[in-house]
All heavy atoms as TSV, in Angstrom:
chain	resi	resn	atom	element	x	y	z
A	1	MET	N	N	95.746	87.834	76.261
A	1	MET	CA	C	96.748	88.195	77.316
A	1	MET	C	C	98.143	87.667	76.770
A	1	MET	O	O	98.195	86.636	76.136
A	1	MET	CB	C	96.424	87.771	78.597
A	1	MET	CG	C	97.296	88.164	79.713
A	1	MET	SD	S	96.663	87.809	81.338
A	1	MET	CE	C	98.081	88.297	82.270
A	2	ARG	N	N	99.129	88.267	77.218
A	2	ARG	CA	C	100.448	87.838	76.877
A	2	ARG	C	C	101.110	87.035	78.015
A	2	ARG	O	O	102.317	87.298	78.311
A	2	ARG	CB	C	101.274	89.123	76.466
A	2	ARG	CG	C	100.700	89.780	75.365
A	2	ARG	CD	C	101.549	91.052	74.892
A	2	ARG	NE	N	100.960	91.472	73.750
A	2	ARG	CZ	C	101.296	92.628	73.215
A	2	ARG	NH1	N	102.190	93.395	73.860
A	2	ARG	NH2	N	100.752	93.108	72.184
A	3	THR	N	N	100.525	86.065	78.446
A	3	THR	CA	C	100.977	85.195	79.562
A	3	THR	C	C	102.357	84.559	79.275
A	3	THR	O	O	103.188	84.597	80.100
A	3	THR	CB	C	99.938	84.221	79.997
A	3	THR	OG1	O	98.775	84.894	80.310
A	3	THR	CG2	C	100.320	83.510	81.273
A	4	ALA	N	N	102.447	83.985	78.102
A	4	ALA	CA	C	103.709	83.322	77.708
A	4	ALA	C	C	104.824	84.296	77.674
A	4	ALA	O	O	105.934	83.922	78.157
A	4	ALA	CB	C	103.482	82.575	76.334
A	5	GLU	N	N	104.612	85.453	77.118
A	5	GLU	CA	C	105.712	86.376	76.997
A	5	GLU	C	C	106.155	86.840	78.461
A	5	GLU	O	O	107.286	87.123	78.765
A	5	GLU	CB	C	105.344	87.591	76.238
A	5	GLU	CG	C	105.195	87.301	74.712
A	5	GLU	CD	C	103.788	86.882	74.299
A	5	GLU	OE1	O	102.902	86.628	75.166
A	5	GLU	OE2	O	103.547	86.825	73.094
A	6	LEU	N	N	105.099	87.155	79.317
A	6	LEU	CA	C	105.403	87.593	80.720
A	6	LEU	C	C	106.093	86.534	81.419
A	6	LEU	O	O	107.012	86.854	82.312
A	6	LEU	CB	C	104.101	87.929	81.393
A	6	LEU	CG	C	103.384	89.144	80.868
A	6	LEU	CD1	C	101.957	89.336	81.544
A	6	LEU	CD2	C	104.250	90.454	81.139
A	7	ALA	N	N	105.818	85.331	81.220
A	7	ALA	CA	C	106.366	84.089	82.024
A	7	ALA	C	C	107.876	84.039	81.691
A	7	ALA	O	O	108.660	83.625	82.459
A	7	ALA	CB	C	105.716	82.800	81.690
A	8	ARG	N	N	108.283	84.405	80.415
A	8	ARG	CA	C	109.617	84.385	80.032
A	8	ARG	C	C	110.501	85.468	80.551
A	8	ARG	O	O	111.761	85.474	80.409
A	8	ARG	CB	C	109.699	84.357	78.448
A	8	ARG	CG	C	109.318	82.961	77.926
A	8	ARG	CD	C	109.698	82.872	76.462
A	8	ARG	NE	N	109.125	83.922	75.610
A	8	ARG	CZ	C	107.981	83.876	74.930
A	8	ARG	NH1	N	107.307	82.738	74.998
A	8	ARG	NH2	N	107.599	84.836	74.143
A	9	ASN	N	N	109.940	86.451	81.222
A	9	ASN	CA	C	110.742	87.557	81.767
A	9	ASN	C	C	111.813	87.099	82.704
A	9	ASN	O	O	111.518	86.279	83.610
A	9	ASN	CB	C	109.769	88.606	82.482
A	9	ASN	CG	C	110.571	89.686	83.135
A	9	ASN	OD1	O	111.149	90.474	82.497
A	9	ASN	ND2	N	110.377	89.792	84.460
A	10	GLU	N	N	113.017	87.649	82.477
A	10	GLU	CA	C	114.112	87.341	83.452
A	10	GLU	C	C	114.689	88.538	84.228
A	10	GLU	O	O	115.518	88.493	85.007
A	10	GLU	CB	C	115.226	86.674	82.659
A	10	GLU	CG	C	114.874	85.387	82.011
A	10	GLU	CD	C	116.029	84.776	81.136
A	10	GLU	OE1	O	117.130	85.188	81.275
A	10	GLU	OE2	O	115.762	83.846	80.432
A	11	VAL	N	N	113.952	89.671	83.996
A	11	VAL	CA	C	114.386	90.911	84.611
A	11	VAL	C	C	113.655	90.959	86.000
A	11	VAL	O	O	112.465	90.682	86.031
A	11	VAL	CB	C	114.020	92.110	83.809
A	11	VAL	CG1	C	114.336	93.433	84.543
A	11	VAL	CG2	C	114.641	92.051	82.475
A	12	PRO	N	N	114.372	91.342	87.058
A	12	PRO	CA	C	113.693	91.394	88.354
A	12	PRO	C	C	112.457	92.359	88.189
A	12	PRO	O	O	112.594	93.457	87.719
A	12	PRO	CB	C	114.786	92.098	89.296
A	12	PRO	CG	C	116.013	91.611	88.646
A	12	PRO	CD	C	115.794	91.589	87.154
A	13	PHE	N	N	111.361	91.879	88.829
A	13	PHE	CA	C	110.115	92.546	88.514
A	13	PHE	C	C	109.366	92.716	89.842
A	13	PHE	O	O	109.118	91.662	90.579
A	13	PHE	CB	C	109.252	91.706	87.513
A	13	PHE	CG	C	108.056	92.353	86.953
A	13	PHE	CD1	C	108.109	92.928	85.685
A	13	PHE	CD2	C	106.851	92.350	87.631
A	13	PHE	CE1	C	106.997	93.410	85.109
A	13	PHE	CE2	C	105.725	92.916	87.089
A	13	PHE	CZ	C	105.827	93.499	85.839
A	14	LEU	N	N	109.048	93.945	90.200
A	14	LEU	CA	C	108.337	94.147	91.479
A	14	LEU	C	C	106.894	94.405	91.256
A	14	LEU	O	O	106.489	95.259	90.406
A	14	LEU	CB	C	108.909	95.358	92.222
A	14	LEU	CG	C	108.304	95.867	93.459
A	14	LEU	CD1	C	108.446	94.731	94.598
A	14	LEU	CD2	C	108.860	97.099	93.927
A	15	VAL	N	N	106.074	93.621	91.885
A	15	VAL	CA	C	104.594	93.751	91.809
A	15	VAL	C	C	104.107	94.290	93.111
A	15	VAL	O	O	104.457	93.669	94.211
A	15	VAL	CB	C	103.864	92.458	91.426
A	15	VAL	CG1	C	102.391	92.604	91.419
A	15	VAL	CG2	C	104.407	91.840	90.215
A	16	LEU	N	N	103.424	95.480	93.162
A	16	LEU	CA	C	102.970	96.037	94.387
A	16	LEU	C	C	101.539	95.747	94.527
A	16	LEU	O	O	100.736	95.882	93.648
A	16	LEU	CB	C	103.195	97.548	94.314
A	16	LEU	CG	C	104.676	98.001	94.236
A	16	LEU	CD1	C	104.771	99.466	93.974
A	16	LEU	CD2	C	105.367	97.626	95.558
A	17	SER	N	N	101.212	95.232	95.692
A	17	SER	CA	C	99.770	94.955	96.058
A	17	SER	C	C	99.278	96.079	96.912
A	17	SER	O	O	99.867	96.426	97.990
A	17	SER	CB	C	99.771	93.602	96.754
A	17	SER	OG	O	98.424	93.354	97.200
A	18	ALA	N	N	98.196	96.609	96.527
A	18	ALA	CA	C	97.527	97.722	97.337
A	18	ALA	C	C	96.204	97.188	97.943
A	18	ALA	O	O	95.241	97.152	97.187
A	18	ALA	CB	C	97.272	98.905	96.509
A	19	PRO	N	N	96.229	96.738	99.184
A	19	PRO	CA	C	94.941	96.104	99.734
A	19	PRO	C	C	93.752	97.001	99.730
A	19	PRO	O	O	92.637	96.402	99.722
A	19	PRO	CB	C	95.475	95.700	101.143
A	19	PRO	CG	C	96.828	96.057	101.214
A	19	PRO	CD	C	97.357	96.790	100.056
A	20	ALA	N	N	93.889	98.315	99.660
A	20	ALA	CA	C	92.740	99.134	99.835
A	20	ALA	C	C	92.278	99.688	98.359
A	20	ALA	O	O	91.469	100.583	98.328
A	20	ALA	CB	C	93.038	100.317	100.695
A	21	ASP	N	N	92.860	99.090	97.336
A	21	ASP	CA	C	92.515	99.483	95.961
A	21	ASP	C	C	91.367	98.840	95.425
A	21	ASP	O	O	91.253	97.613	95.219
A	21	ASP	CB	C	93.720	99.205	95.121
A	21	ASP	CG	C	93.521	99.810	93.711
A	21	ASP	OD1	O	92.484	100.264	93.308
A	21	ASP	OD2	O	94.699	99.930	92.975
A	22	PRO	N	N	90.166	99.588	95.147
A	22	PRO	CA	C	89.009	99.036	94.648
A	22	PRO	C	C	89.071	98.793	93.157
A	22	PRO	O	O	88.260	98.059	92.614
A	22	PRO	CB	C	87.832	100.106	94.982
A	22	PRO	CG	C	88.630	101.411	95.004
A	22	PRO	CD	C	89.991	101.059	95.464
A	23	VAL	N	N	90.020	99.477	92.439
A	23	VAL	CA	C	90.087	99.300	91.064
A	23	VAL	C	C	90.843	97.959	90.679
A	23	VAL	O	O	90.401	97.246	89.829
A	23	VAL	CB	C	90.803	100.496	90.411
A	23	VAL	CG1	C	90.996	100.374	88.950
A	23	VAL	CG2	C	89.984	101.774	90.727
A	24	TYR	N	N	91.993	97.762	91.298
A	24	TYR	CA	C	92.908	96.607	91.156
A	24	TYR	C	C	93.055	95.866	92.466
A	24	TYR	O	O	94.103	96.203	93.110
A	24	TYR	CB	C	94.109	96.917	90.453
A	24	TYR	CG	C	94.019	97.423	89.017
A	24	TYR	CD1	C	94.118	98.736	88.749
A	24	TYR	CD2	C	93.741	96.567	88.029
A	24	TYR	CE1	C	93.945	99.277	87.418
A	24	TYR	CE2	C	93.547	96.989	86.730
A	24	TYR	CZ	C	93.683	98.333	86.473
A	24	TYR	OH	O	93.541	98.768	85.183
A	25	PRO	N	N	92.066	95.144	92.922
A	25	PRO	CA	C	92.223	94.460	94.282
A	25	PRO	C	C	93.531	93.513	94.353
A	25	PRO	O	O	94.042	93.162	93.349
A	25	PRO	CB	C	90.949	93.600	94.337
A	25	PRO	CG	C	90.007	94.130	93.213
A	25	PRO	CD	C	90.861	94.736	92.208
A	26	PRO	N	N	93.878	93.225	95.514
A	26	PRO	CA	C	95.108	92.377	95.700
A	26	PRO	C	C	95.133	91.069	94.815
A	26	PRO	O	O	96.304	90.668	94.494
A	26	PRO	CB	C	95.100	92.039	97.174
A	26	PRO	CG	C	94.337	93.103	97.866
A	26	PRO	CD	C	93.330	93.524	96.796
A	27	ASP	N	N	94.027	90.503	94.521
A	27	ASP	CA	C	94.090	89.261	93.703
A	27	ASP	C	C	94.742	89.494	92.341
A	27	ASP	O	O	95.355	88.688	91.735
A	27	ASP	CB	C	92.646	88.773	93.421
A	27	ASP	CG	C	92.017	88.154	94.670
A	27	ASP	OD1	O	92.798	87.882	95.654
A	27	ASP	OD2	O	90.862	87.817	94.642
A	28	HIS	N	N	94.572	90.786	91.852
A	28	HIS	CA	C	95.219	91.124	90.515
A	28	HIS	C	C	96.802	91.113	90.743
A	28	HIS	O	O	97.467	90.553	89.878
A	28	HIS	CB	C	94.771	92.521	90.092
A	28	HIS	CG	C	93.385	92.547	89.600
A	28	HIS	ND1	N	93.061	92.463	88.205
A	28	HIS	CD2	C	92.207	92.583	90.299
A	28	HIS	CE1	C	91.750	92.566	88.198
A	28	HIS	NE2	N	91.209	92.619	89.330
A	29	ALA	N	N	97.274	91.672	91.772
A	29	ALA	CA	C	98.713	91.667	92.034
A	29	ALA	C	C	99.238	90.308	92.219
A	29	ALA	O	O	100.239	89.918	91.741
A	29	ALA	CB	C	98.996	92.510	93.166
A	30	THR	N	N	98.467	89.431	93.015
A	30	THR	CA	C	98.938	88.122	93.247
A	30	THR	C	C	98.948	87.396	91.941
A	30	THR	O	O	100.011	86.648	91.667
A	30	THR	CB	C	97.963	87.374	94.149
A	30	THR	OG1	O	97.933	88.166	95.427
A	30	THR	CG2	C	98.319	85.939	94.408
A	31	HIS	N	N	97.976	87.502	91.031
A	31	HIS	CA	C	97.958	86.815	89.794
A	31	HIS	C	C	99.170	87.309	88.914
A	31	HIS	O	O	99.911	86.412	88.303
A	31	HIS	CB	C	96.688	87.026	89.023
A	31	HIS	CG	C	96.690	86.465	87.693
A	31	HIS	ND1	N	96.614	85.073	87.333
A	31	HIS	CD2	C	96.760	87.061	86.439
A	31	HIS	CE1	C	96.629	84.885	86.052
A	31	HIS	NE2	N	96.674	86.072	85.506
A	32	LEU	N	N	99.326	88.553	88.796
A	32	LEU	CA	C	100.445	89.066	88.056
A	32	LEU	C	C	101.845	88.567	88.597
A	32	LEU	O	O	102.709	88.181	87.750
A	32	LEU	CB	C	100.411	90.600	88.013
A	32	LEU	CG	C	101.454	91.298	87.179
A	32	LEU	CD1	C	101.254	91.019	85.766
A	32	LEU	CD2	C	101.449	92.831	87.325
A	33	SER	N	N	101.993	88.537	89.795
A	33	SER	CA	C	103.275	88.092	90.374
A	33	SER	C	C	103.513	86.538	90.086
A	33	SER	O	O	104.618	86.086	90.013
A	33	SER	CB	C	103.408	88.332	91.909
A	33	SER	OG	O	102.468	87.463	92.648
A	34	GLN	N	N	102.387	85.776	89.967
A	34	GLN	CA	C	102.524	84.390	89.609
A	34	GLN	C	C	102.833	84.138	88.141
A	34	GLN	O	O	103.394	83.174	87.749
A	34	GLN	CB	C	101.248	83.621	90.038
A	34	GLN	CG	C	101.093	83.584	91.546
A	34	GLN	CD	C	99.710	83.173	91.954
A	34	GLN	OE1	O	98.776	82.985	91.190
A	34	GLN	NE2	N	99.598	82.774	93.288
A	35	VAL	N	N	102.337	85.087	87.344
A	35	VAL	CA	C	102.513	84.921	85.816
A	35	VAL	C	C	103.850	85.405	85.362
A	35	VAL	O	O	104.494	84.836	84.528
A	35	VAL	CB	C	101.360	85.683	85.224
A	35	VAL	CG1	C	101.529	85.824	83.673
A	35	VAL	CG2	C	99.999	85.038	85.494
A	36	VAL	N	N	104.250	86.551	85.897
A	36	VAL	CA	C	105.544	87.155	85.423
A	36	VAL	C	C	106.753	86.494	85.953
A	36	VAL	O	O	106.873	86.242	87.238
A	36	VAL	CB	C	105.595	88.654	85.820
A	36	VAL	CG1	C	106.889	89.274	85.339
A	36	VAL	CG2	C	104.407	89.421	85.185
A	37	GLY	N	N	107.550	86.049	85.085
A	37	GLY	CA	C	108.849	85.444	85.520
A	37	GLY	C	C	109.760	86.458	86.321
A	37	GLY	O	O	109.648	87.626	86.007
A	38	ALA	N	N	110.469	85.931	87.291
A	38	ALA	CA	C	111.320	86.797	88.064
A	38	ALA	C	C	110.534	87.922	88.911
A	38	ALA	O	O	111.142	88.946	89.218
A	38	ALA	CB	C	112.416	87.498	87.184
A	39	ALA	N	N	109.320	87.637	89.203
A	39	ALA	CA	C	108.445	88.676	89.882
A	39	ALA	C	C	108.574	88.372	91.480
A	39	ALA	O	O	108.656	87.169	91.935
A	39	ALA	CB	C	107.029	88.574	89.432
A	40	ARG	N	N	108.412	89.489	92.155
A	40	ARG	CA	C	108.407	89.431	93.586
A	40	ARG	C	C	107.209	90.359	94.010
A	40	ARG	O	O	107.012	91.464	93.475
A	40	ARG	CB	C	109.679	89.940	94.249
A	40	ARG	CG	C	109.637	89.812	95.711
A	40	ARG	CD	C	111.055	90.129	96.285
A	40	ARG	NE	N	111.474	91.569	96.046
A	40	ARG	CZ	C	111.080	92.506	96.923
A	40	ARG	NH1	N	110.393	92.324	97.967
A	40	ARG	NH2	N	111.598	93.745	96.661
A	41	LEU	N	N	106.369	89.789	94.890
A	41	LEU	CA	C	105.128	90.508	95.229
A	41	LEU	C	C	105.387	91.196	96.705
A	41	LEU	O	O	105.925	90.637	97.564
A	41	LEU	CB	C	103.914	89.537	95.479
A	41	LEU	CG	C	102.645	90.075	95.966
A	41	LEU	CD1	C	102.085	91.051	95.042
A	41	LEU	CD2	C	101.700	88.956	96.276
A	42	GLU	N	N	105.052	92.485	96.708
A	42	GLU	CA	C	105.183	93.190	97.911
A	42	GLU	C	C	103.804	93.966	98.248
A	42	GLU	O	O	103.361	94.696	97.405
A	42	GLU	CB	C	106.280	94.313	97.806
A	42	GLU	CG	C	106.595	95.136	99.048
A	42	GLU	CD	C	107.431	94.412	100.052
A	42	GLU	OE1	O	108.320	93.578	99.619
A	42	GLU	OE2	O	107.292	94.745	101.253
A	43	GLU	N	N	103.381	93.816	99.380
A	43	GLU	CA	C	102.088	94.419	99.833
A	43	GLU	C	C	102.418	95.677	100.594
A	43	GLU	O	O	103.246	95.643	101.532
A	43	GLU	CB	C	101.256	93.513	100.641
A	43	GLU	CG	C	99.900	94.152	101.106
A	43	GLU	CD	C	99.037	93.170	101.851
A	43	GLU	OE1	O	98.542	92.233	101.264
A	43	GLU	OE2	O	98.774	93.470	102.986
A	44	ILE	N	N	101.741	96.816	100.244
A	44	ILE	CA	C	101.911	98.037	101.021
A	44	ILE	C	C	100.667	98.326	101.825
A	44	ILE	O	O	99.626	98.652	101.280
A	44	ILE	CB	C	102.154	99.196	100.005
A	44	ILE	CG1	C	103.348	98.826	99.057
A	44	ILE	CG2	C	102.428	100.480	100.805
A	44	ILE	CD1	C	104.655	98.723	99.715
A	45	PRO	N	N	100.745	97.918	103.096
A	45	PRO	CA	C	99.480	98.208	103.918
A	45	PRO	C	C	98.928	99.590	103.818
A	45	PRO	O	O	99.736	100.485	103.847
A	45	PRO	CB	C	100.006	97.772	105.440
A	45	PRO	CG	C	101.156	96.955	105.139
A	45	PRO	CD	C	101.839	97.454	103.859
A	46	GLY	N	N	97.664	99.550	103.705
A	46	GLY	CA	C	96.941	100.970	103.639
A	46	GLY	C	C	96.915	101.547	102.290
A	46	GLY	O	O	96.268	102.651	102.114
A	47	MET	N	N	97.700	101.010	101.305
A	47	MET	CA	C	97.753	101.641	99.966
A	47	MET	C	C	96.540	101.233	99.222
A	47	MET	O	O	96.026	100.119	99.322
A	47	MET	CB	C	99.013	101.244	99.283
A	47	MET	CG	C	99.235	101.966	98.020
A	47	MET	SD	S	100.958	101.815	97.343
A	47	MET	CE	C	100.718	100.514	96.147
A	48	GLY	N	N	95.960	102.281	98.489
A	48	GLY	CA	C	94.819	102.054	97.685
A	48	GLY	C	C	95.261	102.526	96.234
A	48	GLY	O	O	96.385	102.437	95.870
A	49	HIS	N	N	94.226	102.981	95.498
A	49	HIS	CA	C	94.499	103.503	94.186
A	49	HIS	C	C	95.221	104.749	94.199
A	49	HIS	O	O	95.994	105.124	93.267
A	49	HIS	CB	C	93.233	103.588	93.313
A	49	HIS	CG	C	93.405	103.631	91.887
A	49	HIS	ND1	N	93.811	102.493	91.167
A	49	HIS	CD2	C	93.183	104.556	90.950
A	49	HIS	CE1	C	93.857	102.717	89.874
A	49	HIS	NE2	N	93.552	103.927	89.721
A	50	ALA	N	N	95.044	105.554	95.213
A	50	ALA	CA	C	95.810	106.805	95.460
A	50	ALA	C	C	96.952	106.476	96.388
A	50	ALA	O	O	97.067	105.409	97.006
A	50	ALA	CB	C	94.853	107.884	96.030
A	51	LEU	N	N	97.858	107.493	96.569
A	51	LEU	CA	C	99.045	107.321	97.318
A	51	LEU	C	C	99.021	108.422	98.495
A	51	LEU	O	O	99.704	109.380	98.335
A	51	LEU	CB	C	100.296	107.429	96.526
A	51	LEU	CG	C	100.446	106.481	95.421
A	51	LEU	CD1	C	101.735	106.786	94.570
A	51	LEU	CD2	C	100.569	105.082	95.991
A	52	PRO	N	N	98.310	108.053	99.582
A	52	PRO	CA	C	98.268	108.948	100.607
A	52	PRO	C	C	99.688	109.083	101.348
A	52	PRO	O	O	100.476	108.117	101.239
A	52	PRO	CB	C	97.248	108.461	101.583
A	52	PRO	CG	C	97.232	106.983	101.267
A	52	PRO	CD	C	97.555	106.843	99.856
A	53	PRO	N	N	99.999	110.207	102.050
A	53	PRO	CA	C	101.376	110.275	102.702
A	53	PRO	C	C	101.663	109.163	103.568
A	53	PRO	O	O	102.865	108.793	103.672
A	53	PRO	CB	C	101.208	111.590	103.513
A	53	PRO	CG	C	100.225	112.373	102.697
A	53	PRO	CD	C	99.212	111.337	102.146
A	54	ALA	N	N	100.722	108.451	104.140
A	54	ALA	CA	C	101.069	107.366	105.079
A	54	ALA	C	C	101.783	106.203	104.433
A	54	ALA	O	O	102.425	105.348	105.021
A	54	ALA	CB	C	99.841	106.884	105.830
A	55	VAL	N	N	101.635	105.995	103.057
A	55	VAL	CA	C	102.183	104.939	102.338
A	55	VAL	C	C	103.501	105.280	101.731
A	55	VAL	O	O	104.142	104.367	101.165
A	55	VAL	CB	C	101.161	104.239	101.344
A	55	VAL	CG1	C	99.916	103.842	102.043
A	55	VAL	CG2	C	100.964	105.100	100.175
A	56	TRP	N	N	103.902	106.596	101.640
A	56	TRP	CA	C	105.108	106.998	100.961
A	56	TRP	C	C	106.295	106.247	101.403
A	56	TRP	O	O	107.081	105.777	100.607
A	56	TRP	CB	C	105.266	108.455	101.002
A	56	TRP	CG	C	104.173	109.200	100.307
A	56	TRP	CD1	C	103.197	108.787	99.551
A	56	TRP	CD2	C	104.026	110.664	100.355
A	56	TRP	NE1	N	102.388	109.838	99.086
A	56	TRP	CE2	C	102.867	111.062	99.559
A	56	TRP	CE3	C	104.761	111.617	101.041
A	56	TRP	CZ2	C	102.524	112.299	99.452
A	56	TRP	CZ3	C	104.270	113.040	100.794
A	56	TRP	CH2	C	103.190	113.335	100.058
A	57	LEU	N	N	106.551	106.162	102.713
A	57	LEU	CA	C	107.750	105.547	103.309
A	57	LEU	C	C	107.763	104.038	102.999
A	57	LEU	O	O	108.782	103.597	102.480
A	57	LEU	CB	C	107.979	105.826	104.763
A	57	LEU	CG	C	109.208	105.318	105.347
A	57	LEU	CD1	C	110.480	105.903	104.632
A	57	LEU	CD2	C	109.257	105.739	106.838
A	58	PRO	N	N	106.715	103.322	103.314
A	58	PRO	CA	C	106.739	101.920	102.918
A	58	PRO	C	C	106.856	101.631	101.479
A	58	PRO	O	O	107.576	100.702	101.028
A	58	PRO	CB	C	105.415	101.351	103.446
A	58	PRO	CG	C	104.861	102.367	104.361
A	58	PRO	CD	C	105.530	103.628	103.969
A	59	LEU	N	N	106.237	102.434	100.616
A	59	LEU	CA	C	106.414	102.337	99.177
A	59	LEU	C	C	107.843	102.558	98.714
A	59	LEU	O	O	108.416	101.750	97.976
A	59	LEU	CB	C	105.431	103.270	98.479
A	59	LEU	CG	C	105.485	103.271	96.956
A	59	LEU	CD1	C	105.177	101.934	96.485
A	59	LEU	CD2	C	104.467	104.320	96.444
A	60	ALA	N	N	108.381	103.650	99.282
A	60	ALA	CA	C	109.807	103.973	98.926
A	60	ALA	C	C	110.726	102.841	99.441
A	60	ALA	O	O	111.696	102.496	98.641
A	60	ALA	CB	C	110.145	105.303	99.588
A	61	ARG	N	N	110.523	102.322	100.563
A	61	ARG	CA	C	111.359	101.238	101.096
A	61	ARG	C	C	111.255	100.001	100.133
A	61	ARG	O	O	112.217	99.331	99.922
A	61	ARG	CB	C	111.006	100.902	102.495
A	61	ARG	CG	C	111.548	101.913	103.447
A	61	ARG	CD	C	111.289	101.444	104.864
A	61	ARG	NE	N	111.887	102.461	105.826
A	61	ARG	CZ	C	111.420	102.787	106.932
A	61	ARG	NH1	N	110.196	102.183	107.332
A	61	ARG	NH2	N	111.873	103.636	107.740
A	62	ALA	N	N	110.059	99.614	99.684
A	62	ALA	CA	C	109.857	98.493	98.823
A	62	ALA	C	C	110.546	98.650	97.520
A	62	ALA	O	O	111.233	97.733	97.035
A	62	ALA	CB	C	108.338	98.282	98.578
A	63	ILE	N	N	110.425	99.875	96.911
A	63	ILE	CA	C	111.255	100.134	95.675
A	63	ILE	C	C	112.760	100.091	95.885
A	63	ILE	O	O	113.424	99.553	95.134
A	63	ILE	CB	C	110.683	101.500	95.106
A	63	ILE	CG1	C	109.237	101.395	94.709
A	63	ILE	CG2	C	111.565	101.857	93.863
A	63	ILE	CD1	C	108.567	102.689	94.405
A	64	GLU	N	N	113.132	100.793	96.997
A	64	GLU	CA	C	114.636	100.748	97.268
A	64	GLU	C	C	115.149	99.295	97.497
A	64	GLU	O	O	116.161	98.946	96.977
A	64	GLU	CB	C	114.872	101.585	98.641
A	64	GLU	CG	C	116.312	101.678	98.908
A	64	GLU	CD	C	116.546	102.530	100.163
A	64	GLU	OE1	O	115.768	102.436	101.086
A	64	GLU	OE2	O	117.538	103.320	100.096
A	65	ASP	N	N	114.380	98.496	98.270
A	65	ASP	CA	C	114.800	97.135	98.440
A	65	ASP	C	C	114.794	96.372	97.101
A	65	ASP	O	O	115.735	95.528	96.913
A	65	ASP	CB	C	113.777	96.466	99.411
A	65	ASP	CG	C	114.220	95.000	99.779
A	65	ASP	OD1	O	115.338	94.840	100.083
A	65	ASP	OD2	O	113.334	94.136	99.557
A	66	HIS	N	N	113.835	96.545	96.268
A	66	HIS	CA	C	113.812	95.883	94.988
A	66	HIS	C	C	114.982	96.276	94.116
A	66	HIS	O	O	115.602	95.429	93.551
A	66	HIS	CB	C	112.486	96.220	94.243
A	66	HIS	CG	C	112.502	95.680	92.888
A	66	HIS	ND1	N	112.338	94.338	92.612
A	66	HIS	CD2	C	112.621	96.452	91.689
A	66	HIS	CE1	C	112.325	94.253	91.319
A	66	HIS	NE2	N	112.498	95.428	90.732
A	67	THR	N	N	115.302	97.588	94.073
A	67	THR	CA	C	116.445	97.966	93.242
A	67	THR	C	C	117.773	97.468	93.791
A	67	THR	O	O	118.715	97.159	93.115
A	67	THR	CB	C	116.473	99.485	93.062
A	67	THR	OG1	O	116.464	100.154	94.279
A	67	THR	CG2	C	115.208	99.970	92.250
A	68	ALA	N	N	117.875	97.433	95.101
A	68	ALA	CA	C	119.142	96.907	95.710
A	68	ALA	C	C	119.334	95.466	95.428
A	68	ALA	O	O	120.391	95.058	95.139
A	68	ALA	CB	C	119.028	97.199	97.236
A	69	ARG	N	N	118.199	94.633	95.440
A	69	ARG	CA	C	118.320	93.315	95.147
A	69	ARG	C	C	118.683	93.085	93.692
A	69	ARG	O	O	119.411	92.215	93.321
A	69	ARG	CB	C	116.982	92.538	95.385
A	69	ARG	CG	C	116.668	92.375	96.862
A	69	ARG	CD	C	115.195	91.814	96.965
A	69	ARG	NE	N	114.764	91.729	98.337
A	69	ARG	CZ	C	114.209	90.753	98.869
A	69	ARG	NH1	N	113.958	89.661	98.190
A	69	ARG	NH2	N	113.829	90.787	100.123
A	70	ALA	N	N	118.066	93.842	92.796
A	70	ALA	CA	C	118.305	93.798	91.351
A	70	ALA	C	C	119.720	94.134	91.003
A	70	ALA	O	O	120.277	93.579	90.051
A	70	ALA	CB	C	117.305	94.659	90.626
A	71	ALA	N	N	120.301	95.023	91.856
A	71	ALA	CA	C	121.706	95.489	91.484
A	71	ALA	C	C	122.791	94.512	91.932
A	71	ALA	O	O	123.928	94.554	91.488
A	71	ALA	CB	C	121.917	96.835	92.200
A	72	SER	N	N	122.348	93.628	92.922
A	72	SER	CA	C	123.389	92.683	93.389
A	72	SER	C	C	123.479	91.343	92.603
A	72	SER	O	O	122.792	91.109	91.750
A	72	SER	CB	C	123.149	92.420	94.796
A	72	SER	OG	O	121.884	91.866	94.996
């Protein structure tokens, strides 16, 4: 794994946690957010491996918030 390289990251990095994802459970997102420098973890309730319409708005808001923070 490239943990050392990821830890040196200085670019704002959004890690999305999908609590209903059986492929990559939330522990994966938590670990990634702890390893990657400049990472922020955001959980999208109800999101799984697929993107049902119910998660579109919260997902879009998380991405929009992330890009707004990164731009300032």
